C-alpha positions in Angstrom: -60.1 29.5 -12.8 -58.4 27.5 -15.5 -59.5 23.9 -15.9 -57.2 21.4 -18.2 -59.1 22.5 -21.3 -58.1 26.1 -20.8 -61.8 27.1 -19.8 -61.6 30.2 -17.1 -64.6 30.2 -15.0 -65.4 33.5 -13.3 -68.4 33.1 -10.5 -69.9 36.0 -9.0 -71.3 36.6 -5.6 -73.7 39.6 -5.1 -74.1 40.5 -1.2 -77.0 42.5 -2.0 -78.9 39.9 -4.1 -79.4 37.8 -1.0 -82.7 38.1 0.3 -83.7 40.8 -2.3 -87.4 39.7 -2.5 -89.4 41.0 -5.0 -87.4 44.2 -5.8 -88.1 45.5 -9.2 -84.4 45.9 -10.1 -81.7 43.9 -8.9 -78.2 45.4 -9.1 -75.6 42.7 -10.1 -73.9 40.6 -12.7 -75.8 39.0 -15.4 -74.5 35.5 -14.9 -73.2 33.6 -11.7 -70.5 32.0 -13.8 -68.7 33.2 -16.9 -67.0 30.6 -18.8 -64.6 31.5 -21.5 -62.4 29.4 -23.7 -58.9 31.4 -24.3 -56.5 30.3 -27.1 -53.1 28.7 -25.7 -51.4 31.9 -26.4 -53.1 35.3 -25.6 -51.4 38.6 -26.9 -51.1 41.9 -25.0 -54.4 44.3 -25.4 -56.4 41.1 -26.7 -60.2 41.5 -25.4 -60.8 38.2 -23.6 -64.6 38.4 -22.6 -67.2 40.5 -21.6 -68.8 41.0 -17.9 -72.3 42.4 -17.8 -73.5 44.4 -14.6 -77.2 46.0 -14.3 -76.8 49.2 -12.4 -80.4 49.7 -12.2 -80.0 53.3 -13.4 -76.8 54.5 -11.8 -75.7 56.1 -14.9 -72.2 55.1 -14.7 -71.5 55.5 -11.1 -70.7 51.8 -10.6 -66.7 51.2 -11.1 -65.3 47.7 -12.3 -62.1 46.5 -11.1 -60.1 43.1 -11.2 -58.3 41.4 -8.7 -55.2 40.9 -11.1 -54.5 44.1 -12.4 -51.0 43.1 -13.7 -52.4 40.3 -16.1 -56.2 41.5 -16.6 -57.6 45.1 -17.4 -61.6 45.8 -17.0 -62.9 48.7 -18.7 -66.2 50.3 -17.8 -68.2 48.8 -20.4 -67.1 45.4 -18.6 -64.8 44.1 -21.3 -61.6 42.4 -19.8 -58.4 42.7 -21.8 -54.8 41.1 -21.3 -52.3 43.5 -20.0 -49.4 41.3 -21.1 -49.1 38.2 -23.3 -49.1 34.8 -21.6 -49.9 30.9 -22.0 -52.9 29.7 -20.1 -50.5 27.0 -18.7 -48.8 29.8 -16.5 -52.3 30.7 -15.1 -53.7 27.5 -14.2 -54.1 28.5 -10.5 -55.1 31.9 -11.1 -58.3 33.3 -9.4 -59.9 36.1 -11.0 -62.2 38.4 -8.8 -64.3 41.1 -10.4 -65.5 43.9 -8.2 -68.3 46.3 -8.8 -68.3 49.3 -6.5 -70.9 52.1 -6.5 -68.8 55.3 -6.3 -71.4 57.3 -4.3 -72.6 54.8 -1.8 -69.4 53.0 -1.8 -71.5 49.6 -2.2 -69.5 46.4 -3.5 -70.4 43.4 -5.4 -67.6 40.7 -5.7 -67.1 37.7 -7.9 -65.4 34.6 -6.6 -65.1 31.0 -6.9 -65.6 28.5 -4.1 -62.8 25.6 -3.9 -62.7 22.1 -2.4 -59.5 21.5 -0.6 -59.2 17.5 0.0 -56.9 16.1 2.4 -54.2 13.9 0.6 -55.0 10.1 0.5 -52.8 7.7 1.9 -54.0 4.4 0.4 -53.9 5.6 -3.3 -50.7 3.8 -4.9 -50.2 7.1 -6.9 -49.7 9.1 -3.7 -47.2 6.8 -2.2 -44.7 8.9 -3.7 -45.6 11.8 -1.8 -45.6 10.3 1.9 -42.4 12.2 2.7 -44.0 15.8 2.7 -47.5 17.3 2.6 -49.2 18.7 -0.3 -48.8 22.4 -1.0 -52.1 24.0 -1.1 -52.3 26.9 -3.6 -53.0 30.4 -1.5 -56.6 31.4 -1.3 -57.1 35.1 -2.4 -59.8 37.0 -0.5 -60.5 40.7 -1.5 -60.2 43.2 1.2 -63.2 45.5 2.6 -65.8 42.8 1.3 -69.4 43.9 2.3 -70.5 40.0 2.7 -72.8 38.7 3.4 -71.0 37.2 6.2 -69.9 34.7 7.1 -68.7 34.4 3.6 -67.5 30.7 2.3 -64.1 30.6 1.2 -63.3 26.9 0.8 -64.4 23.6 1.7 -62.0 21.2 3.4 -62.8 17.4 3.0 -61.0 14.2 4.0 -61.6 10.8 2.1 -62.3 9.2 5.5 -65.5 11.1 5.6 -67.2 8.4 3.6 -67.4 5.3 5.9 -67.2 7.4 9.3 -68.3 11.0 10.8 -65.3 13.4 11.0 -65.1 16.8 12.8 -62.7 19.7 11.0 -61.3 22.6 12.6 -58.8 25.4 11.9 -56.1 27.0 14.0 -53.6 29.8 13.8 -54.0 33.7 13.9 -57.5 35.0 12.8 -59.2 31.6 14.1 -58.3 30.6 17.7 -55.5 33.2 17.9 -55.7 37.0 18.1 -57.4 38.4 16.1 -59.9 35.6 16.8 -63.2 35.1 15.0 -62.0 36.2 11.7 -62.3 32.6 10.2 -64.5 29.9 11.1 -65.2 26.5 10.0 -68.3 24.2 9.9 -67.1 21.0 11.9 -69.4 18.8 10.0 -69.2 20.0 6.3 -65.7 21.5 6.5 -66.7 24.7 4.9 -64.2 27.6 5.8 -65.7 31.0 6.0 -64.4 34.7 6.4 -66.5 36.1 9.4 -65.4 39.9 9.1 -64.4 42.2 6.4 -60.4 42.1 6.0 -58.2 45.1 5.7 -55.1 44.3 3.7 -53.1 47.2 5.4 -53.7 45.8 8.9 -52.8 42.1 8.1 -51.9 41.3 4.4 -51.6 37.2 5.0 -53.2 34.7 7.4 -51.7 31.1 7.7 -53.9 28.9 9.1 -53.9 25.2 9.8 -56.9 22.6 9.2 -57.5 19.7 11.2 -59.8 16.3 10.8 -60.4 14.4 13.7 -63.1 11.4 14.4 -65.7 11.7 17.4 -63.3 10.3 19.8 -60.9 13.2 18.8 -58.4 10.9 17.2 -56.5 12.5 14.3 -57.4 10.7 11.1 -55.3 13.3 8.7 -52.2 15.0 8.9 -52.9 18.9 9.5 -52.6 20.9 6.0 -51.4 24.6 5.9 -54.0 27.0 4.4 -52.7 30.5 3.3 -55.2 33.1 2.7 -53.9 36.3 0.9 -55.8 39.7 1.3 -56.3 41.1 -2.0 -55.8 44.7 -2.0 -58.5 46.9 -3.2 -57.8 50.7 -3.8 -59.3 51.7 -0.7 -56.7 54.6 0.3 -56.1 58.0 -1.2 -52.7 59.2 -1.7 -51.5 61.2 1.2 -48.9 64.0 1.1 -46.2 64.1 3.9 -47.0 67.9 4.2 -50.0 69.8 3.0 -47.8 72.8 2.1 -44.9 72.8 0.6 -42.1 75.5 0.5 -39.5 76.3 -2.0 -37.3 79.0 -3.4 -35.9 79.7 -6.9 -33.6 82.6 -7.7 -35.3 85.3 -10.1 -34.0 85.2 -13.8 -33.3 81.4 -13.4 -32.8 79.4 -16.6 -35.7 76.6 -17.6 -34.7 73.3 -16.0 -33.5 75.0 -12.6 -34.7 72.5 -10.0 -36.8 73.8 -7.3 -38.2 71.3 -5.0 -39.5 67.9 -4.5 -42.9 67.0 -3.1 -43.8 63.3 -1.9 -46.9 61.6 -1.1 -47.5 58.1 0.0 -50.4 55.3 -0.4 -51.0 52.7 2.0 -52.2 50.4 -0.8 -50.0 47.7 -2.0 -47.4 49.4 -4.0 -46.7 46.2 -6.3 -50.2 47.0 -7.7 -51.7 50.0 -9.5 -53.3 50.7 -6.2 -50.4 52.1 -4.8 -48.4 53.5 -7.9 -48.7 57.2 -8.0 -48.5 60.0 -10.6 -48.0 63.5 -10.1 -49.2 66.5 -12.0 -49.6 70.1 -11.6 -53.4 71.2 -11.3 -52.9 75.4 -11.5 -50.5 77.9 -11.1 -51.3 81.2 -9.3 -50.3 83.9 -10.6 -50.3 82.9 -14.3 -47.7 85.4 -15.1 -45.5 85.6 -17.4 -47.1 82.4 -18.5 -49.4 79.9 -16.8 -46.7 76.9 -17.3 -43.8 78.3 -15.6 -42.9 75.1 -13.5 -43.3 71.3 -14.3 -43.3 68.4 -12.1 -41.9 65.0 -12.5 -44.9 62.6 -12.6 -43.2 59.6 -10.8 -40.6 61.5 -8.5 -42.6 64.6 -7.7 -39.3 66.7 -8.6 -40.6 70.6 -9.6 -38.3 72.4 -12.2 -38.8 75.6 -13.9 -39.8 75.3 -17.7 -39.8 78.8 -19.0 -37.8 82.1 -18.5 -38.8 85.3 -16.9 -38.6 84.7 -13.3 -39.0 88.5 -11.7 -39.1 89.1 -8.3 -40.0 92.4 -8.8 -43.1 91.5 -10.8 -43.9 88.1 -8.9 -42.3 87.4 -5.8 -44.2 84.0 -5.2 -46.1 81.4 -7.1 -48.5 79.0 -5.6 -49.0 75.7 -7.2 -51.8 72.8 -6.7 -50.1 69.5 -6.8 -52.2 66.4 -7.2 -51.1 62.7 -6.7 -53.2 60.0 -8.1 -53.0 56.4 -7.9 -53.7 53.5 -10.1 -50.6 55.3 -12.0 -52.8 58.3 -12.5 -55.7 56.8 -14.1 -58.3 59.5 -13.8 -61.3 57.1 -13.8 -60.2 54.5 -11.4 -57.6 56.1 -9.6 -57.9 57.9 -6.0 -56.1 61.6 -5.8 -55.3 64.0 -3.4 -53.8 67.4 -3.4 -51.4 69.5 -1.7 -50.1 73.2 -2.0 -46.4 74.2 -3.2 -45.6 77.6 -2.2 -42.5 78.8 -4.4 -40.9 82.0 -3.4 -38.7 83.7 -5.9 -35.6 85.0 -4.3 -33.8 88.2 -4.9 -30.6 89.0 -7.0 -29.4 92.1 -7.6 -30.6 92.7 -11.0 -31.9 96.4 -10.2 -29.0 99.3 -9.7 -30.0 102.0 -6.9 -31.0 105.2 -8.8 -31.1 108.4 -7.6 -34.6 110.4 -7.1 -32.5 113.6 -8.3 -30.1 114.6 -10.7 -29.0 117.2 -8.5 -29.1 117.9 -4.6 -28.6 120.8 -2.6 -26.9 121.8 1.0 -25.2 124.4 2.8 -23.2 124.4 5.8 -21.7 126.9 8.2 -17.8 127.1 8.1 -15.6 125.5 10.6 -18.4 123.0 11.4 -17.8 119.3 11.3 -19.8 115.9 11.9 -22.9 118.1 10.0 -25.2 116.6 7.8 -25.2 118.7 4.8 -27.8 116.9 2.6 -29.6 113.6 2.3 -29.4 111.7 -1.1 -32.4 109.7 -1.8 -32.3 106.5 -4.0 -34.9 103.8 -5.1 -33.9 100.3 -5.6 -36.4 97.7 -7.2 -34.5 94.7 -5.1 -35.6 93.0 -2.0 -35.4 95.8 0.9 -32.9 95.3 3.4 -30.9 92.9 1.5 -27.4 93.3 0.0 -28.9 93.8 -3.2 -31.0 96.6 -2.0 -28.3 98.5 0.6 -26.8 101.3 -1.1 -23.0 102.2 -0.8 -22.2 105.9 -1.9 -18.8 107.1 -3.1 -17.7 110.5 -3.8 -16.0 110.5 -7.1 -15.2 114.0 -7.7 -15.1 117.6 -6.2 -13.6 117.2 -2.9 -9.9 116.4 -3.4 -8.9 117.4 0.3 -11.4 114.6 1.6 -13.5 117.1 3.7 -16.8 115.2 2.9 -18.1 111.8 3.5 -21.2 109.8 2.5 -22.4 107.3 5.0 -25.5 105.2 4.5 -28.8 105.5 6.6 -29.5 101.9 7.5 -33.1 102.6 8.2 -34.1 104.7 5.0 -31.2 103.8 2.6 -30.4 107.5 1.9 -26.7 108.9 1.8 -26.3 111.3 4.4 -23.6 113.9 3.0 -21.5 115.0 5.9 -18.6 117.4 6.8 -15.6 115.4 8.4 -13.1 118.2 8.0 -13.6 122.2 9.0 -14.5 124.2 5.9 -13.2 127.6 5.7 -15.6 130.2 3.9 -12.6 132.4 3.2 -11.1 129.4 1.0 -14.0 128.2 -0.9 -17.4 129.3 -0.9 -19.0 126.4 -2.9 -18.2 122.6 -3.2 -19.7 120.6 -6.0 -19.6 117.0 -5.4 -20.0 114.0 -7.6 -21.4 110.9 -6.1 -22.0 107.4 -7.3 -24.3 104.9 -5.7 -24.0 101.3 -5.8 -25.2 98.2 -3.9 -23.2 95.9 -1.1 -23.0 92.9 -3.7 -22.4 93.4 -7.5 -25.0 93.6 -10.4 -26.1 90.5 -11.6 -24.3 89.5 -14.9 -25.6 91.6 -17.9 -26.7 94.3 -15.6 -25.0 97.8 -15.9 -25.3 100.9 -13.7 -27.5 103.5 -15.6 -26.8 107.2 -15.7 -29.3 107.7 -12.8 -26.7 106.0 -10.4 -24.6 109.0 -10.3 -25.8 112.7 -8.8 -24.4 116.2 -8.2 -24.5 117.5 -4.8 -24.0 121.4 -4.5 -22.9 122.8 -1.3 -22.9 126.2 -0.2 -20.5 127.4 2.9 -21.9 129.8 5.1 -19.8 132.8 6.6 -19.8 132.9 10.1 -17.7 135.4 12.8 -14.5 133.3 13.7 -12.3 133.7 16.5 -9.2 135.9 16.3 -6.2 133.8 16.8 -2.6 134.4 18.0 0.4 134.0 15.6 2.5 132.2 17.0 0.9 130.4 19.9 2.6 130.1 22.2 4.9 132.9 21.6 8.5 132.6 23.7 10.6 135.3 24.8 13.6 135.3 27.0 14.6 137.9 29.6 16.6 138.0 32.7 14.9 137.7 36.0 14.7 141.1 37.9 13.1 143.1 35.3 11.5 146.2 37.0 7.9 147.3 36.8 6.7 149.3 33.8 9.3 147.9 31.6 7.9 146.8 28.0 8.5 143.0 27.3 7.0 142.6 23.9 4.0 143.0 21.7 1.4 140.1 21.5 -1.1 140.6 18.7 -3.9 138.5 17.2 -5.3 138.0 13.6 -9.0 138.0 12.4 -9.5 135.2 9.7 -12.9 137.1 8.7 -11.1 139.0 5.8 -14.5 140.1 4.6 -15.7 141.8 7.7 -14.3 145.1 9.1 -14.0 144.2 13.1 -11.5 145.6 15.6 -9.9 143.3 18.2 -9.2 144.2 21.5 -6.8 142.3 24.1 -7.3 141.6 27.8 -5.4 139.3 30.4 -6.9 135.8 31.1 -4.2 134.2 33.1 -1.3 135.9 35.2 -0.4 133.7 38.2 1.9 135.9 39.7 0.3 139.2 38.4 3.3 140.5 36.9 2.0 141.6 33.5 -0.5 144.1 31.7 -1.5 144.2 28.3 -2.8 147.3 26.0 -6.3 146.5 25.1 -5.8 148.1 21.6 -2.3 147.4 20.8 -1.3 144.3 22.5 1.8 145.6 24.1 2.8 143.7 27.1 4.5 145.5 30.1 5.5 144.6 33.5 3.7 145.6 36.6 6.2 143.7 39.0 9.5 142.5 39.3 10.2 139.4 37.5 11.7 136.8 39.7 12.7 133.4 38.4 12.9 131.9 41.8 9.1 132.4 42.2 6.9 129.5 42.8 4.5 130.3 39.8 8.1 129.8 37.4 8.4 125.8 36.3 11.6 125.1 34.4 12.5 128.8 34.4 9.2 129.4 32.2 6.4 131.5 33.0 3.1 131.1 31.3 0.5 134.0 30.8 -2.6 133.7 29.0 -4.3 136.6 27.1 -7.7 137.1 25.3 -8.2 138.6 22.0 -12.0 139.6 21.3 -13.6 141.0 18.0 -16.8 143.3 17.9 -18.6 140.5 15.3 -22.0 139.3 15.9 -21.9 137.4 17.8 -18.6 138.4 19.3 -15.6 135.9 19.1 -12.6 135.6 21.0 -9.5 133.4 21.1 -6.8 133.0 23.3 -2.9 133.1 23.2 -0.2 131.8 25.4 3.0 133.9 26.3 6.0 132.0 27.6 9.0 134.1 29.3 12.0 132.1 29.7 13.5 134.0 32.8 17.5 134.0 32.6 19.1 133.6 35.8 21.1 136.4 37.8 22.8 136.1 41.1 20.0 137.6 43.3 19.8 135.1 45.9 22.2 134.2 48.9 23.2 131.0 50.1 22.0 129.3 53.3 23.4 126.6 55.3 21.8 122.9 55.3 20.8 121.5 57.5 20.0 124.1 59.7 20.0 121.7 62.9 22.3 118.7 64.0 23.2 116.7 66.8 26.6 115.9 68.3 27.9 113.8 71.2 29.8 115.1 74.1 32.9 112.7 73.2 32.6 110.8 70.1 35.3 110.4 67.6 35.3 112.0 65.2 33.5 115.0 66.5 32.4 116.5 63.3 29.2 117.4 61.2 28.8 117.6 57.3 27.0 120.8 56.0 26.3 122.2 52.6 24.6 125.3 51.0 21.4 126.0 49.4 21.2 128.6 46.8 18.0 129.5 44.9 20.2 130.6 41.8 21.6 128.3 39.3 25.6 127.6 38.0 27.5 129.6 37.7 25.6 132.0 40.3 25.5 129.0 42.8 28.4 127.0 44.1 31.1 126.2 44.6 30.6 127.9 47.9 33.2 129.2 50.5 32.6 128.4 54.4 33.8 130.0 57.3 33.0 131.0 61.1 31.9 134.2 62.2 34.0 136.2 64.3 31.6 136.8 66.8 30.8 135.7 69.1 34.1 134.7 70.3 33.5 131.6 71.8 32.4 130.4 68.3 35.9 130.1 66.8 37.3 129.0 70.3 35.0 125.7 70.4 34.3 125.1 66.7 36.4 124.8 63.6 35.0 124.5 59.9 36.9 122.5 57.3 36.1 122.6 53.3 35.6 119.1 51.9 34.5 120.0 48.4 33.0 122.7 46.5 29.6 122.4 48.0 30.2 120.8 51.3 32.1 121.6 54.6 32.5 119.8 58.2 31.9 121.5 61.4 34.0 120.0 64.3 34.6 120.6 67.9 38.1 122.1 68.8 37.7 121.0 72.5 37.5 117.5 73.7 34.2 118.0 75.7 31.4 120.4 75.4 28.4 120.5 78.0 25.2 119.2 77.0 22.8 121.6 75.4 21.9 123.9 72.1 24.4 125.9 70.4 23.7 128.3 67.6 26.9 128.7 65.3 27.0 131.7 62.6 28.7 130.5 59.3 29.3 132.7 56.5 28.7 131.0 53.3 29.5 133.0 49.9 28.6 131.7 46.3 30.5 132.0 43.0 28.5 134.3 41.2 29.8 137.3 39.3 29.1 139.4 42.1 29.4 137.1 44.7 26.9 137.1 47.3 27.2 136.5 51.1 25.0 135.4 53.8 25.5 134.5 57.5 23.5 131.3 58.5 23.2 129.9 61.6 23.6 126.2 62.6 21.9 124.9 65.4 23.6 122.2 67.1 22.3 120.1 69.9 25.3 118.5 72.0 24.4 115.6 74.1 25.3 112.4 76.1 25.5 109.6 73.8 25.8 105.7 74.2 28.1 103.5 72.5 26.4 103.4 69.0 26.8 107.2 69.3 22.9 108.0 69.7 21.9 110.5 72.2 20.4 109.4 75.5 19.4 112.3 77.5 16.0 112.8 78.4 15.2 115.4 75.9 16.2 113.2 73.1 14.1 110.3 74.6 11.1 112.8 74.6 11.7 114.1 71.1 12.1 110.3 70.1 8.8 109.2 71.9 5.5 109.8 71.2 4.2 112.9 68.8 2.3 115.8 70.4 -0.9 114.8 68.9 -0.6 111.3 70.1 -0.3 112.5 73.6 -3.1 114.8 73.4 -5.5 111.9 72.2 -4.3 109.8 75.0 -5.1 112.6 77.4 -8.5 113.1 75.9 -9.4 109.6 75.9 -8.6 109.4 79.9 -10.4 112.3 80.6 -13.6 111.3 78.8 -13.4 108.0 80.3 -13.3 109.8 83.7 -16.4 111.8 82.9 -18.3 108.6 81.9 -17.3 106.8 85.3 -18.5 109.9 87.2 -21.7 110.3 85.2 -22.3 106.6 86.1 -21.8 107.0 89.8 -24.1 110.0 90.0 -26.7 108.2 88.3 -26.3 105.0 90.7 -26.7 107.4 93.9 -29.7 109.2 92.2 -31.2 106.1 91.7 -30.6 104.8 95.1 -32.1 108.0 96.6 -35.4 107.5 94.5 -35.7 103.9 95.9 -35.5 105.1 99.5 -37.8 108.4 99.0 -41.7 107.5 99.5 -44.0 110.1 97.9 -46.1 112.1 100.6 -49.6 110.8 100.7 -52.1 114.0 100.2 -55.7 112.9 100.4 -58.5 115.0 98.9 -60.0 118.1 100.9 -62.8 115.9 102.3 -60.4 113.7 104.1 -58.2 115.6 106.6 -56.2 112.6 107.7 -52.7 112.5 107.0 -51.0 109.4 106.8 -47.2 108.8 106.6 -47.2 105.5 104.7 -49.3 105.3 101.4 -51.0 102.2 100.8 -52.3 101.3 97.2 -55.4 99.6 98.1 -57.6 100.1 101.4 -59.6 96.6 101.1 -62.9 95.8 102.0 -62.4 95.2 105.6 -59.9 93.4 107.9 -61.3 90.2 106.9 -60.2 91.0 103.2 -56.7 92.1 103.9 -54.2 89.4 103.5 -51.4 90.6 106.0 -48.5 89.3 108.1 -50.1 88.8 111.2 -47.0 87.7 113.0 -46.1 91.0 113.2 -48.9 92.1 115.4 -48.7 88.9 117.4 -44.8 89.9 118.0 -45.1 93.7 117.8 -41.8 93.7 119.9 -39.7 92.4 116.9 -40.5 95.2 114.5 -37.3 97.3 114.1 -38.1 101.0 115.1 -37.0 102.4 111.6 -40.0 100.3 110.1 -42.3 101.8 112.0 -41.2 105.4 110.9 -38.5 105.8 108.3 -36.2 108.3 108.8 -35.7 111.6 107.2 -39.4 111.2 105.6 -42.0 113.6 107.0 -44.9 115.7 106.2 -44.6 118.9 104.4 -46.2 120.5 107.4 -44.4 118.8 110.1 -42.2 121.0 112.1 -39.3 119.2 113.5 -38.5 120.8 116.8 -37.0 118.1 118.5 -35.2 114.8 118.1 -37.3 112.0 117.6 -37.5 109.9 120.9 -36.8 106.2 121.0 -40.4 104.6 121.5 -40.6 101.9 124.2 -40.2 98.5 123.2 -41.6 95.0 124.7 -39.9 92.5 125.7 -40.0 89.2 123.8 -41.9 87.4 126.3 -44.6 85.5 124.7 -48.2 86.7 125.6 -51.6 85.1 124.6 -52.4 87.3 121.5 -54.0 90.2 123.1 -52.2 93.4 122.1 -54.1 95.9 124.1 -51.1 96.5 126.4 -48.7 97.1 123.2 -51.2 99.7 121.8 -51.6 101.5 125.2 -47.8 101.8 125.4 -47.5 102.9 121.8 -50.3 105.6 122.4 -48.1 106.8 125.4 -45.0 107.1 123.3 -46.9 109.0 120.8 -48.1 111.5 123.0 -44.7 112.1 124.4 -43.4 112.3 121.0 -43.0 116.3 120.4 -42.4 115.9 116.5 -45.7 114.2 116.1 -49.0 116.2 114.9 -51.7 116.7 117.5 -53.6 113.8 116.3 -54.0 110.1 117.5 -53.6 108.6 114.1 -49.7 108.7 113.7 -49.5 105.0 113.9 -51.4 103.0 111.4 -51.9 99.2 112.3 -52.7 96.7 109.4 -54.2 94.3 111.2 -56.1 94.8 114.8 -57.3 91.3 115.1 -60.8 89.7 114.9 -63.1 90.5 117.3 -60.5 92.7 119.2 -60.9 93.5 122.6 -59.0 96.7 122.5 -61.0 99.6 122.1 -60.7 102.4 119.3 -57.6 104.8 119.9 -60.1 107.8 119.7 -62.0 106.4 122.5 -58.6 106.3 124.7 -57.7 109.1 127.3 -54.1 110.7 126.8 -52.7 111.9 130.1 -50.7 114.2 127.9 -52.9 115.2 125.2 -52.0 118.8 125.5 -55.2 120.1 126.9 -53.5 123.1 128.1 -52.4 124.1 124.8 -54.2 126.7 122.4 -54.9 125.1 119.2 -57.0 128.0 117.8 -54.4 128.7 115.4 -55.5 125.5 113.2 -58.2 127.3 112.2 -56.0 129.6 110.3 -54.1 126.8 108.5 -57.0 126.2 106.1 -59.9 123.4 105.9 -57.4 120.6 106.3 -56.5 121.7 110.0 -60.2 122.7 110.9 -61.4 119.4 112.3 -58.2 119.1 114.4 -58.7 122.3 116.0 -62.4 121.3 116.7 -60.9 118.0 118.6 -58.1 119.8 120.4 -59.2 123.2 120.7 -63.0 122.7 121.7 -64.6 121.7 124.8 -64.3 118.3 126.5 -67.1 117.2 124.3 
């Protein structure tokens, strides 16, 4: 700082000198305070004083910096120079800090001076003029990234009242008691303000604090004063490019000074100081062709331009530049730098014309072939492939006056494809020599001309092939009157062979003759008839009859051609007229009572109308009942002569004569239906109604539907009856051979005994309520049963109550079974589901039947098989 005498004092504080003990070498400044007397006027570049620093053998790895590079500059030897001219009065409040930095370990030594800030006195008369406002305290400058030791004293705050009483000092504001807290602290007794942590200007460049002085009771003894602490920027940030790789383009052949691209870099340091002032330069260029300095860069803006001619994409398609950005205005000693890559692609221009690979190309093509590639024309172009400057366009400049060839470009290979677009005749020209020129889709660059190699010759040989004979003229038209008889010669229809240089013969044959009227001589082509030509044939359209003939040569391979013969048939009067319509209706008594008729004639005028109409003379009732009146040349009217004619169908013979040179007459029959009519003149008889009703097909369809419906109903009824029979029928139970008993009813399960059966016992308690049909279904018998007599009615018990003993009921049932001639000869006909618990009734086998048939002979049962052998023993044996 400068005092009133113009002496600048520099105080250095070495963080590493504190507590070094007995280290043999002490890095640091030689003096703690440097006092320099400066002249009133200092010139730019004038050396001011020298600061000496002991680096302890670091061999120049220590970098010296000053806090005010705009006014002072320090060299590596410690000499401080003035950057500009100034008077010392303008620097009366300047703080100059010198920083020594080890570039390897980044260890720093920073010089500073400790100030004392006094609260303004309120008692001094000289200060009475300043009571309206506080004093303005000059800002305190603190370098960023200081390595301490911390806390590092910045300034001492003192009040004049501390002489007679004890005071307490404090600071408030961001960095003290507000976030970020704890950066600045103050000794409450001595008032020493210290920084507790390293500062970062890029994070917070300025701190605004307020100092307070109170007594022990907390009473304010001084007005608070504002303290501004500026964080002095240090060159601690390297330049950073916004992109690590920059891409640019420049057309080949560009002149020097052509702008290419701009690269930019940013530095977080203060741009108002050298720490943030960047300079650009090109470190390297790859490849170094044709020169090593093809480009230059504006050191301040980063704009890259060309400085040399000779950019040729075909030789060097791309350049790679290493760009360096350095702060401290590009100082290579103190500035920090960074690099980026600039990739410059040389774009193509059409500076290379296409050149044919050969002067002459050859090809051959068969005659009469189209869309055939004759030859492939190969060209080379040094420009960038698949661009307009590389794509070739071919043009035939000579040798093709009739436009029979074209040369499109193959989009893949860029070759020219010589193609035949019109048929070529060997008999007209055997060879073609074409002149073809190759160009690009875009014109050549200025000053570039097409060389001789851009034009080539294409020699094409035509191959002779066997061509088809052709009829001339085709079609051929002849006019004849119809009615030409068979074996008549009509014309000669011959073909020409275009192959003049081949000795070949032609034979003829018929290819199409719809009516089969014609024949052609295979050698001469003479056409004769084999049937009568009729103009009224359905194969004739608009009086024309078309027949197609084939002419074939004997070449290898054989070739053939077709020709059409058109015969225009002139009409003759060969068709008699016929009445039209052939059927009509007329009412019995309508007024008027007439039918309009005309005539149909297959011939044309004048062999057709006008026609003459008259009624035939026979039968005689025709002229008596009918009359005919001519309306015009083509129309007549048939009407009744009599006032009434019975309903029915009448055929009226009418003689019609045409107007031909030799008129032709014909008797046609008009079928007339006479019917009863209503007031509207429409027939009302039954026949008319039927005729006007549904058609025959519709009636048949309706009848078929009705028959099908009846068949379906009948099938359904039959199915229902069969289903009922299946429900009523019960399958006969046939026991195995070892069981000779035959039962009428079949039960699915026999159970384990009487106690296990869950039956309706009420049927046994009231047996007389059982219907007789339930005992033995009607119509269901054993297969071996012989029904000789009608089934008797079993005796039924009265409905009188009984105590539950069913013995009497069983005895009566047994008697009825013995007397039944249709029952088999054993006592197991009736099966009872439930006999009762501890039944007093004996077994049926133990009961004696008075009519057991002991007097009958049952020996014949032995002949029936093993199933009846037991029966034979029971009934045919002894009493035992």
